[in-house]
C-alpha atoms as a printed R data frame, in Angstrom:
    type eleno elety resid chain resno       x       y       z
1   ATOM     1    CA   MET     A     1  15.110   3.322  12.194
2   ATOM     2    CA   ASN     A     2  13.693   3.650   8.471
3   ATOM     3    CA   ILE     A     3  10.266   3.525   7.663
4   ATOM     4    CA   VAL     A     4   9.774   2.408   4.266
5   ATOM     5    CA   VAL     A     5   6.380   2.928   2.531
6   ATOM     6    CA   LEU     A     6   5.689   0.208  -0.045
7   ATOM     7    CA   ALA     A     7   2.390   0.399  -1.997
8   ATOM     8    CA   GLY     A     8   0.680  -0.598  -5.183
9   ATOM     9    CA   ILE     A     9  -2.685  -0.744  -6.242
10  ATOM    10    CA   PRO     A    10  -4.404  -4.448  -5.953
11  ATOM    11    CA   GLY     A    11  -3.021  -6.821  -8.376
12  ATOM    12    CA   THR     A    12   0.200  -5.444  -8.847
13  ATOM    13    CA   GLY     A    13   1.728  -7.987  -6.836
14  ATOM    14    CA   SER     A    14   3.208  -5.611  -4.124
15  ATOM    15    CA   THR     A    15   2.368  -7.876  -1.383
16  ATOM    16    CA   THR     A    16   4.438 -10.901  -3.223
17  ATOM    17    CA   VAL     A    17   7.521  -8.633  -3.942
18  ATOM    18    CA   LEU     A    18   7.411  -7.643  -0.580
19  ATOM    19    CA   ASN     A    19   7.441 -11.345   0.958
20  ATOM    20    CA   LYS     A    20  10.620 -11.928  -1.184
21  ATOM    21    CA   VAL     A    21  11.980  -8.613  -0.302
22  ATOM    22    CA   LEU     A    22  12.169  -9.387   3.237
23  ATOM    23    CA   GLU     A    23  13.975 -12.915   2.543
24  ATOM    24    CA   LYS     A    24  17.020 -10.391   1.732
25  ATOM    25    CA   VAL     A    25  16.827  -7.597   4.034
26  ATOM    26    CA   ASP     A    26  16.365  -6.932   7.882
27  ATOM    27    CA   TYR     A    27  13.253  -5.245   7.936
28  ATOM    28    CA   VAL     A    28   9.981  -5.739  10.067
29  ATOM    29    CA   ASN     A    29   7.055  -6.029   7.637
30  ATOM    30    CA   ILE     A    30   3.612  -4.020   8.735
31  ATOM    31    CA   ASN     A    31   0.362  -4.320   6.744
32  ATOM    32    CA   TYR     A    32  -1.427  -1.077   7.119
33  ATOM    33    CA   GLY     A    33  -4.404  -2.499   5.690
34  ATOM    34    CA   ASN     A    34  -4.466  -5.424   8.468
35  ATOM    35    CA   VAL     A    35  -3.451  -2.861  11.326
36  ATOM    36    CA   MET     A    36  -6.911  -0.993   9.970
37  ATOM    37    CA   PHE     A    37  -9.026  -4.229   9.714
38  ATOM    38    CA   ASP     A    38  -7.932  -5.119  13.333
39  ATOM    39    CA   ILE     A    39  -8.969  -1.701  14.574
40  ATOM    40    CA   ALA     A    40 -12.460  -1.642  12.697
41  ATOM    41    CA   SER     A    41 -13.425  -5.406  13.494
42  ATOM    42    CA   GLU     A    42 -12.674  -4.651  16.932
43  ATOM    43    CA   LYS     A    43 -15.107  -2.007  16.821
44  ATOM    44    CA   GLY     A    44 -17.283  -4.347  14.916
45  ATOM    45    CA   LEU     A    45 -17.463  -2.411  11.851
46  ATOM    46    CA   VAL     A    46 -16.508  -4.459   9.214
47  ATOM    47    CA   GLU     A    47 -16.226  -8.742   8.863
48  ATOM    48    CA   THR     A    48 -13.993  -8.880   6.106
49  ATOM    49    CA   ARG     A    49 -10.797  -6.875   4.500
50  ATOM    50    CA   ASP     A    50 -12.653  -6.198   1.450
51  ATOM    51    CA   ASP     A    51 -15.465  -4.631   3.369
52  ATOM    52    CA   MET     A    52 -12.781  -1.852   4.681
53  ATOM    53    CA   ARG     A    53 -13.194   0.309   1.353
54  ATOM    54    CA   LYS     A    54 -16.672   0.378   1.330
55  ATOM    55    CA   LEU     A    55 -17.245   2.319   5.160
56  ATOM    56    CA   ASN     A    56 -17.910   5.668   5.233
57  ATOM    57    CA   PRO     A    57 -15.086   7.887   4.450
58  ATOM    58    CA   ASN     A    58 -15.301   9.448   7.764
59  ATOM    59    CA   ILE     A    59 -14.759   6.057   9.495
60  ATOM    60    CA   GLN     A    60 -12.241   5.125   7.277
61  ATOM    61    CA   LYS     A    61 -10.542   8.317   8.256
62  ATOM    62    CA   ASP     A    62 -10.686   7.793  11.861
63  ATOM    63    CA   VAL     A    63  -9.379   4.190  11.532
64  ATOM    64    CA   GLN     A    64  -6.652   5.447   9.471
65  ATOM    65    CA   LYS     A    65  -5.354   8.038  12.272
66  ATOM    66    CA   GLN     A    66  -5.674   5.069  14.480
67  ATOM    67    CA   ALA     A    67  -3.942   2.845  12.830
68  ATOM    68    CA   ALA     A    68  -1.053   5.356  12.436
69  ATOM    69    CA   GLU     A    69  -0.817   5.871  16.126
70  ATOM    70    CA   ARG     A    70  -0.545   1.834  16.519
71  ATOM    71    CA   ILE     A    71   2.189   1.628  13.419
72  ATOM    72    CA   HIS     A    72   4.057   4.444  14.956
73  ATOM    73    CA   GLU     A    73   4.925   2.838  18.079
74  ATOM    74    CA   MET     A    74   5.322  -0.702  16.468
75  ATOM    75    CA   ALA     A    75   8.515   1.036  14.363
76  ATOM    76    CA   GLN     A    76  10.347   2.713  17.321
77  ATOM    77    CA   ASN     A    77  13.002   0.128  17.497
78  ATOM    78    CA   ASP     A    78  13.098  -1.257  14.205
79  ATOM    79    CA   ASP     A    79  13.427  -0.808  10.511
80  ATOM    80    CA   VAL     A    80  10.248  -1.447   9.078
81  ATOM    81    CA   ILE     A    81   8.324  -1.740   5.652
82  ATOM    82    CA   ILE     A    82   4.557  -0.786   5.474
83  ATOM    83    CA   ASP     A    83   2.814  -2.553   2.709
84  ATOM    84    CA   THR     A    84  -0.114  -0.249   1.887
85  ATOM    85    CA   HIS     A    85  -1.914   1.570  -1.072
86  ATOM    86    CA   CYS     A    86  -1.235   5.229  -2.306
87  ATOM    87    CA   THR     A    87  -4.877   5.593  -2.804
88  ATOM    88    CA   ILE     A    88  -8.421   3.545  -2.361
89  ATOM    89    CA   LYS     A    89 -10.924   3.379  -4.939
90  ATOM    90    CA   THR     A    90 -14.141   3.696  -3.068
91  ATOM    91    CA   PRO     A    91 -18.035   4.228  -4.335
92  ATOM    92    CA   LYS     A    92 -17.318   7.824  -3.683
93  ATOM    93    CA   GLY     A    93 -14.169   8.406  -5.274
94  ATOM    94    CA   PHE     A    94 -10.273   7.953  -4.567
95  ATOM    95    CA   LEU     A    95  -9.067   8.153  -0.927
96  ATOM    96    CA   PRO     A    96  -5.598   8.723  -0.055
97  ATOM    97    CA   GLY     A    97  -4.258   5.860   1.808
98  ATOM    98    CA   LEU     A    98  -1.832   8.170   3.792
99  ATOM    99    CA   PRO     A    99  -3.333  11.477   4.243
100 ATOM   100    CA   GLN     A   100  -1.616  14.055   5.799
101 ATOM   101    CA   TRP     A   101  -2.446  13.187   9.796
102 ATOM   102    CA   VAL     A   102  -1.158   9.902   8.785
103 ATOM   103    CA   LEU     A   103   2.286  11.085   7.072
104 ATOM   104    CA   GLU     A   104   3.061  13.409  10.103
105 ATOM   105    CA   GLU     A   105   2.743  10.223  12.124
106 ATOM   106    CA   LEU     A   106   4.776   7.757  10.148
107 ATOM   107    CA   GLN     A   107   7.204  10.125   8.867
108 ATOM   108    CA   PRO     A   108   8.712   7.863   6.216
109 ATOM   109    CA   THR     A   109  12.179   7.783   4.703
110 ATOM   110    CA   GLN     A   110  11.439   5.998   1.569
111 ATOM   111    CA   PHE     A   111   8.437   5.511  -0.393
112 ATOM   112    CA   ILE     A   112   8.561   2.713  -3.071
113 ATOM   113    CA   LEU     A   113   5.535   2.376  -5.813
114 ATOM   114    CA   ILE     A   114   4.989  -1.495  -7.409
115 ATOM   115    CA   GLU     A   115   3.518  -0.925 -10.747
116 ATOM   116    CA   ALA     A   116   2.385  -3.568 -13.343
117 ATOM   117    CA   LYS     A   117   0.946  -3.247 -16.815
118 ATOM   118    CA   PRO     A   118  -2.806  -2.713 -16.491
119 ATOM   119    CA   SER     A   119  -3.486  -5.556 -18.652
120 ATOM   120    CA   GLU     A   120  -1.631  -7.661 -16.608
121 ATOM   121    CA   ILE     A   121  -3.439  -6.488 -13.027
122 ATOM   122    CA   MET     A   122  -6.830  -7.123 -14.684
123 ATOM   123    CA   TYR     A   123  -5.709 -11.152 -15.100
124 ATOM   124    CA   ARG     A   124  -4.217 -11.563 -12.028
125 ATOM   125    CA   ARG     A   125  -7.515  -9.819 -10.147
126 ATOM   126    CA   MET     A   126  -9.833 -12.062 -12.534
127 ATOM   127    CA   THR     A   127  -7.789 -15.313 -11.141
128 ATOM   128    CA   ASP     A   128  -7.291 -14.445  -7.595
129 ATOM   129    CA   ASP     A   129 -10.043 -16.816  -5.833
130 ATOM   130    CA   SER     A   130  -8.577 -15.422  -2.729
131 ATOM   131    CA   ARG     A   131 -10.148 -12.010  -2.593
132 ATOM   132    CA   VAL     A   132 -13.362 -10.375  -3.730
133 ATOM   133    CA   ARG     A   133 -12.766  -7.773  -5.956
134 ATOM   134    CA   ASP     A   134 -14.995  -5.158  -8.222
135 ATOM   135    CA   MET     A   135 -14.586  -5.534 -12.159
136 ATOM   136    CA   GLU     A   136 -11.956  -2.991 -13.334
137 ATOM   137    CA   TYR     A   137 -10.928  -2.457 -16.910
138 ATOM   138    CA   THR     A   138  -7.527  -1.793 -17.974
139 ATOM   139    CA   ASP     A   139  -8.223   2.086 -18.457
140 ATOM   140    CA   GLU     A   140  -9.865   2.241 -14.717
141 ATOM   141    CA   ILE     A   141  -6.694   0.505 -13.696
142 ATOM   142    CA   ASP     A   142  -4.440   2.975 -15.782
143 ATOM   143    CA   LEU     A   143  -5.973   5.762 -14.001
144 ATOM   144    CA   HIS     A   144  -5.699   4.452 -10.479
145 ATOM   145    CA   GLN     A   145  -1.803   3.666 -11.064
146 ATOM   146    CA   ARG     A   146  -1.804   7.429 -12.327
147 ATOM   147    CA   MET     A   147  -3.609   8.712  -9.492
148 ATOM   148    CA   SER     A   148  -1.486   6.587  -7.002
149 ATOM   149    CA   ARG     A   149   2.101   8.016  -8.754
150 ATOM   150    CA   ALA     A   150   0.671  11.472  -8.491
151 ATOM   151    CA   THR     A   151  -0.358  10.878  -4.595
152 ATOM   152    CA   ALA     A   152   3.109   9.503  -3.951
153 ATOM   153    CA   MET     A   153   5.101  12.390  -5.107
154 ATOM   154    CA   SER     A   154   2.294  14.725  -2.899
155 ATOM   155    CA   TYR     A   155   3.447  12.345   0.028
156 ATOM   156    CA   ALA     A   156   7.319  12.912  -0.841
157 ATOM   157    CA   VAL     A   157   6.713  16.727  -0.914
158 ATOM   158    CA   LEU     A   158   4.935  16.921   2.494
159 ATOM   159    CA   THR     A   159   7.573  14.492   4.272
160 ATOM   160    CA   GLY     A   160  10.747  15.109   2.217
161 ATOM   161    CA   CYS     A   161  11.323  11.295   1.446
162 ATOM   162    CA   THR     A   162  12.481  10.161  -2.244
163 ATOM   163    CA   VAL     A   163   9.974   7.818  -4.673
164 ATOM   164    CA   ALA     A   164  11.071   5.065  -6.158
165 ATOM   165    CA   MET     A   165   8.941   3.160  -8.931
166 ATOM   166    CA   VAL     A   166   9.504  -0.536  -9.520
167 ATOM   167    CA   GLN     A   167   7.775  -2.520 -12.469
168 ATOM   168    CA   ASN     A   168   6.340  -5.820 -11.541
169 ATOM   169    CA   ASN     A   169   5.699  -7.322 -14.868
170 ATOM   170    CA   ASP     A   170   4.893 -11.025 -15.608
171 ATOM   171    CA   ASP     A   171   7.741 -12.931 -15.033
172 ATOM   172    CA   GLY     A   172   9.576 -10.026 -13.749
173 ATOM   173    CA   LEU     A   173   9.427 -10.946  -9.951
174 ATOM   174    CA   ASP     A   174  13.098 -11.260  -9.215
175 ATOM   175    CA   LYS     A   175  14.054  -8.083 -10.881
176 ATOM   176    CA   ALA     A   176  11.719  -6.094  -9.069
177 ATOM   177    CA   VAL     A   177  12.844  -7.852  -6.070
178 ATOM   178    CA   SER     A   178  16.394  -6.802  -6.781
179 ATOM   179    CA   GLU     A   179  15.734  -3.318  -7.609
180 ATOM   180    CA   ILE     A   180  13.863  -2.691  -3.943
181 ATOM   181    CA   VAL     A   181  16.904  -4.364  -2.122
182 ATOM   182    CA   ASP     A   182  19.006  -2.009  -3.969
183 ATOM   183    CA   ILE     A   183  17.068   0.645  -2.710
184 ATOM   184    CA   LEU     A   184  17.217  -0.210   0.913
185 ATOM   185    CA   SER     A   185  20.934  -1.035   0.759
């Protein structure tokens, strides 16, 4: 079984890219945030997905661990792609999306980081009416992407998996999908 982690900061289009990739490869999609949300909402901690990042960090960590355990069980018989974030920007700073105890449970074989130009990410966020997002400027978006790059390499050091970085710039969806399909082949 292959456990691939695909991540990008909000607005990179990582979920859109993943949905197109899944049309071409035989992997099961597991959205880490959805699993976390399911756990947190079952406990009455959140009402919306966007409430997740505002939880107390200790509660977030507990929910992360429970989600890792649930995902590990789901990944026993299939190749999976876990759609998640390397880092989550919270009011108290950046929280690793996959801390050591999560990585130990998941044991990913490949890490794919989706990126885009900060100006494109800012525009995508501003025009996405389906989510409630805090306003961030391009310098803050650039910092978040740099933090995610550094974090992805830290994850690789801990797990031995490889890290691939794929650009999903405007009008570049097909190219990004093709690159990922090649990586997974």
